[in-house]
C-alpha positions in Angstrom: -40.5 61.2 24.9 -42.9 64.1 24.3 -43.3 65.5 27.8 -40.9 67.7 29.8 -37.6 66.1 30.9 -35.8 66.5 34.2 -33.8 69.7 34.3 -35.6 71.0 31.2 -39.3 71.2 31.8 -41.6 72.5 29.1 -42.1 76.2 29.5 -45.5 77.5 30.7 -47.0 74.0 30.8 -50.0 73.2 33.1 -47.9 70.9 35.2 -45.5 73.8 35.9 -48.4 76.0 37.0 -49.7 73.3 39.4 -46.3 72.5 40.9 -45.1 76.1 41.2 -45.8 76.1 44.9 -43.4 73.3 45.6 -40.4 75.4 46.4 -37.7 74.5 48.9 -39.3 76.8 51.6 -42.8 75.3 51.1 -41.3 71.8 51.2 -39.7 72.6 54.5 -42.9 74.1 56.0 -45.1 71.2 55.0 -42.8 68.6 56.6 -42.4 70.7 59.7 -46.2 71.0 60.2 -46.8 67.4 59.6 -44.3 66.2 62.2 -45.2 68.9 64.7 -48.8 67.7 64.6 -47.7 64.3 66.0 -44.9 65.5 68.3 -43.7 69.0 69.1 -43.1 72.1 67.0 -39.3 72.1 67.7 -38.9 68.4 66.8 -40.9 69.0 63.6 -38.5 71.7 62.4 -35.5 69.4 63.2 -36.9 66.6 61.1 -37.9 68.9 58.3 -34.3 70.3 58.1 -32.8 66.9 57.9 -35.2 65.6 55.3 -34.9 68.7 53.1 -31.1 68.5 53.0 -31.1 64.8 52.4 -33.7 65.0 49.6 -33.5 68.4 47.9 -29.8 68.7 47.4 -29.3 65.4 45.6 -32.4 66.2 43.5 -30.8 69.5 42.6 -27.7 67.6 41.5 -29.7 65.3 39.3 -31.4 68.4 37.8 -28.0 69.9 37.0 -26.8 66.7 35.3 -29.9 66.6 33.1 -29.5 70.3 32.4 -25.9 69.8 31.3 -27.0 66.9 29.0 -29.7 69.1 27.5 -27.2 71.8 26.7 -24.8 69.3 25.2 -27.6 67.8 23.0 -28.5 71.3 21.8 -24.9 72.0 20.9 -24.6 68.7 19.0 -27.9 69.4 17.2 -26.6 72.9 16.2 -23.4 71.5 14.8 -25.2 68.9 12.8 -27.3 71.6 11.2 -24.2 73.1 9.7 -22.4 72.2 6.5 -20.7 68.8 6.6 -17.9 68.3 4.1 -17.6 64.5 3.3 -14.9 63.3 1.0 -13.0 60.1 0.6 -9.5 61.3 1.0 -6.8 58.6 0.7 -3.8 60.9 1.2 -2.9 61.2 4.9 -1.3 64.7 4.6 -4.3 66.1 2.7 -6.7 64.5 5.2 -4.8 66.2 8.1 -4.8 69.6 6.5 -8.5 69.3 5.6 -9.2 68.3 9.2 -7.7 71.6 10.4 -9.8 73.5 7.9 -12.9 71.6 9.0 -12.4 72.8 12.6 -12.0 76.4 11.4 -15.1 76.2 9.4 -17.1 74.5 12.1 -16.3 77.4 14.4 -17.1 80.2 12.0 -19.7 79.0 9.4 -23.1 79.6 11.0 -25.4 78.8 8.1 -25.8 76.0 5.6 -25.6 77.8 2.2 -29.1 76.6 1.3 -30.5 78.1 4.4 -29.5 81.7 3.5 -32.5 83.6 2.2 -32.3 85.0 -1.3 -32.8 88.5 0.0 -29.7 88.1 2.2 -27.8 86.8 -0.9 -28.8 90.0 -2.7 -27.3 92.0 0.2 -24.1 90.2 -0.4 -24.2 91.1 -4.1 -24.4 94.8 -3.0 -21.3 94.2 -0.9 -19.4 92.7 -3.8 -19.9 96.1 -5.6 -18.1 97.7 -2.7 -21.1 99.5 -1.3 -21.4 97.6 2.0 -18.7 96.7 4.5 -18.2 92.9 5.1 -16.4 91.1 7.9 -13.7 88.5 7.3 -11.8 85.9 9.3 -9.0 83.5 8.5 -7.3 80.7 10.5 -4.5 83.2 11.3 -7.0 85.6 13.0 -8.7 85.5 16.4 -11.6 87.7 15.4 -13.4 89.1 12.4 -12.0 92.2 10.7 -14.0 94.6 8.5 -13.2 95.3 4.8 -14.9 96.4 1.6 -14.6 94.5 -1.7 -12.4 96.2 -4.3 -12.6 95.8 -8.1 -13.4 92.5 -9.7 -10.0 91.2 -10.9 -10.9 88.2 -12.9 -13.8 85.9 -13.8 -12.6 82.3 -13.9 -14.2 79.0 -14.9 -15.6 78.4 -11.4 -15.1 81.6 -9.4 -14.7 85.3 -9.4 -11.7 87.2 -7.8 -12.1 90.5 -6.0 -9.3 92.8 -4.8 -9.2 93.2 -1.0 -5.9 95.0 -0.8 -2.4 94.1 0.4 -1.7 92.1 -2.7 -4.6 89.7 -2.0 -7.7 88.6 -3.7 -10.9 87.0 -2.3 -12.2 84.2 -4.5 -16.0 83.7 -4.6 -17.2 80.3 -5.9 -20.4 79.8 -8.0 -21.5 76.8 -5.8 -20.7 75.8 -2.2 -19.1 72.4 -3.0 -16.5 74.1 -5.3 -15.0 75.8 -2.3 -14.1 72.6 -0.5 -13.0 70.6 -3.6 -10.7 73.4 -4.8 -9.2 73.7 -1.3 -8.6 69.9 -1.2 -7.1 69.9 -4.7 -4.8 72.8 -3.8 -3.3 70.9 -0.9 -2.9 67.8 -3.1 -1.0 69.7 -5.8 1.2 71.3 -3.2 2.2 67.9 -1.9 2.8 66.6 -5.4 5.2 69.6 -6.1 3.1 71.0 -9.0 2.8 74.8 -9.0 -0.6 76.2 -8.3 -2.1 79.3 -6.7 -1.7 79.7 -2.9 -5.1 79.7 -1.1 -6.2 79.6 2.5 -9.8 79.3 3.8 -11.7 82.3 5.0 -15.2 83.1 6.1 -17.0 86.2 5.3 -19.9 87.6 7.4 -22.5 90.2 6.5 -25.6 91.6 8.1 -29.2 91.7 6.7 -32.3 92.7 8.6 -30.5 92.4 12.0 -29.1 88.9 11.4 -25.6 88.0 10.4 -24.9 85.5 7.7 -21.7 83.6 6.9 -20.1 82.0 3.8 -17.0 80.0 3.3 -14.5 81.3 0.7 -10.7 81.7 0.4 -8.0 84.2 0.0 -5.3 84.0 -2.7 -2.5 86.0 -4.0 -3.6 88.7 -6.4 -2.6 87.9 -9.9 -0.8 91.2 -10.3 1.7 90.1 -7.6 3.2 87.2 -9.6 5.2 89.5 -11.9 6.8 91.0 -8.8 8.1 87.4 -8.1 9.4 87.0 -11.7 6.5 84.7 -12.6 4.0 85.3 -15.5 0.7 83.5 -16.1 0.1 81.9 -19.5 -3.2 80.4 -20.8 -5.6 80.8 -23.7 -7.6 83.4 -21.8 -4.7 85.5 -20.7 -5.5 89.2 -20.4 -3.8 91.8 -22.5 -1.8 92.9 -19.4 -0.6 89.3 -18.9 0.5 88.8 -22.5 2.3 92.2 -22.4 4.3 91.1 -19.4 5.3 87.9 -21.3 6.8 89.9 -24.1 10.5 89.1 -24.3 10.4 86.2 -21.9 11.9 83.6 -24.2 12.3 79.9 -23.2 15.1 79.4 -25.8 17.5 82.4 -25.6 18.3 82.8 -29.3 18.0 85.5 -31.8 14.6 85.9 -33.5 16.1 85.0 -36.9 17.3 81.7 -35.7 14.1 79.9 -36.6 15.9 76.8 -37.8 17.3 76.3 -34.3 14.0 77.0 -32.5 12.1 74.6 -34.8 14.4 71.7 -34.1 12.6 69.5 -31.4 15.8 68.2 -29.7 16.7 71.8 -28.8 13.7 72.0 -26.5 14.5 68.9 -24.4 16.2 70.7 -21.5 13.8 73.7 -21.3 10.7 71.4 -21.4 11.8 69.0 -18.7 10.1 70.8 -15.8 6.8 71.1 -17.7 6.9 67.5 -18.9 7.6 66.3 -15.3 4.6 68.3 -14.1 2.3 66.8 -16.6 3.5 63.2 -15.8 3.0 63.9 -12.1 -0.6 65.1 -12.7 -1.3 62.0 -14.9 0.2 59.5 -12.5 -1.8 61.0 -9.6 -5.2 61.0 -11.4 -5.4 64.8 -11.9 -6.7 65.9 -15.3 -6.5 69.5 -16.5 -8.5 69.0 -19.6 -12.3 69.4 -19.4 -11.6 69.1 -15.7 -14.3 67.0 -14.0 -17.1 68.4 -16.0 -15.6 71.9 -16.6 -14.3 73.1 -19.9 -11.2 74.5 -18.3 -8.3 76.2 -20.0 -4.9 74.7 -19.4 -2.9 77.1 -17.3 0.8 77.5 -17.2 3.3 79.8 -15.5 6.6 81.2 -16.9 9.1 81.5 -14.1 12.4 83.2 -14.1 15.5 82.4 -12.1 15.0 83.2 -8.4 11.4 82.3 -8.4 10.5 79.4 -6.1 9.1 77.4 -9.0 12.2 77.6 -11.2 14.0 74.2 -11.2 17.4 75.7 -11.1 18.3 74.6 -14.6 20.3 76.6 -17.1 17.4 78.4 -18.8 16.7 81.9 -17.7 13.0 81.2 -18.0 11.1 77.9 -17.7 7.4 77.0 -18.2 5.6 75.0 -15.6 2.1 73.6 -15.3 -0.1 75.9 -13.1 -3.5 74.2 -12.7 -6.3 75.6 -10.6 -10.1 75.7 -10.8 -11.0 72.0 -11.1 -14.8 71.6 -10.6 -17.9 73.1 -12.1 -21.3 73.8 -10.6 -22.6 70.3 -11.2 -19.6 68.1 -10.5 -18.2 67.2 -7.1 -15.0 65.4 -6.3 -16.1 62.6 -4.0 -12.6 61.2 -3.6 -8.9 62.1 -3.7 -7.0 61.2 -5.8 -9.8 61.8 -8.4 -8.7 58.9 -10.5 -6.1 56.1 -10.2 -4.4 57.0 -13.4 -5.4 58.7 -16.7 -5.3 57.0 -20.0 -2.5 57.3 -22.6 -4.9 59.3 -24.8 -5.7 61.7 -22.0 -2.0 62.1 -21.3 -1.2 62.9 -24.9 -3.9 65.5 -25.2 -2.9 67.2 -22.0 0.7 67.2 -22.9 -0.2 68.7 -26.3 -2.1 71.6 -24.7 0.8 72.5 -22.4 3.5 72.2 -25.1 1.3 74.5 -27.3 1.4 77.1 -24.5 5.2 76.9 -24.5 5.3 77.4 -28.2 3.1 80.5 -27.9 5.5 81.9 -25.3 8.4 81.5 -27.6 6.7 82.6 -30.8 4.4 85.4 -29.7 2.2 85.4 -26.5 -0.2 87.8 -28.1 -0.9 85.6 -31.2 -4.2 83.9 -31.7 -2.8 80.9 -33.6 0.5 79.3 -34.4 2.0 79.2 -38.0 2.0 75.9 -39.7 5.6 75.1 -39.0 5.1 75.8 -35.3 2.1 73.5 -35.2 4.3 70.8 -36.6 6.9 71.6 -33.9 4.2 71.0 -31.2 3.2 67.7 -32.8 6.8 66.6 -32.9 7.5 67.6 -29.3 4.5 65.7 -28.1 5.6 62.6 -29.9 9.1 63.1 -28.5 8.0 63.4 -24.9 5.0 61.1 -24.6 5.6 57.9 -22.6 5.4 54.7 -24.5 
């Protein structure tokens, strides 16, 4: 239908100009004059009043119905123009959580990422340098608040982290799909009981040339906060500050000269239980942390002391746990969850080796670039000892 519809006529059309005289008053006058010419003036006005009420009011009601429908159609069209996050999520709890996130995003994300002009993106880059204030909203807030980006805390495999104060960081992804996939995987790992960073969705809003643009992102705990919770990050790309914090945090509480004890594989059984259980949980639920879905990711672990929520409660003062995050790169998208039904035995062995190697570095020297020959043999023996047959 190309012409005007009831309740929503085309603006400034010729038909509108021709019918502009057909108002309620003119309608009443025309009927009154027509009837009066056949009868009397008084009777003409009575008939006109009855006909106008009987005809005009229902017509107005019809117009209101069509007008309401038109507004609804416009609203639906507007929502369809926004970002749609479509994933095949088999896990009910994750699906419920993502449904809540979807509603938050639908209410606050105004632009499809590809619809944001490059010049507006450049304005956001200036904001990342802390030069321009930006607005932020989370599911816990009823309105946007204003803040400025602080220093860049870390460059990860798939995102950058910026200080926003109060022990929090804002994570900015390289590509839009990474935001949703990381959010989805985060909830999945939480349910599985595998330690990972805590994140919640957020929307930032900035202004450029009189128009406000929005982008989905998330807030996480600033990395410097973990040490306050007796937890310490460990991975191949650990910063000098992180390795300094790990100094003295031994998994096996023995004297440094007791190498014979440390290099005996069975002495590691108890302290490695939480880590081995994490790896097996990841494997059994289709989550790889090695070259994660197209990304050459580092294996990340966390050393936790007694009192930390990730400590198993075992006898060791410090334990090491898997701590995966950042799962997708700029070209790979997770189209389902779980990502795989189960990983292969070869993948399991490789992942286990990487994590046990991190444990060996913690015990030997977190600042070291490589392990001595006898420690490499220990890693190999521990992998063979804990791999499932």
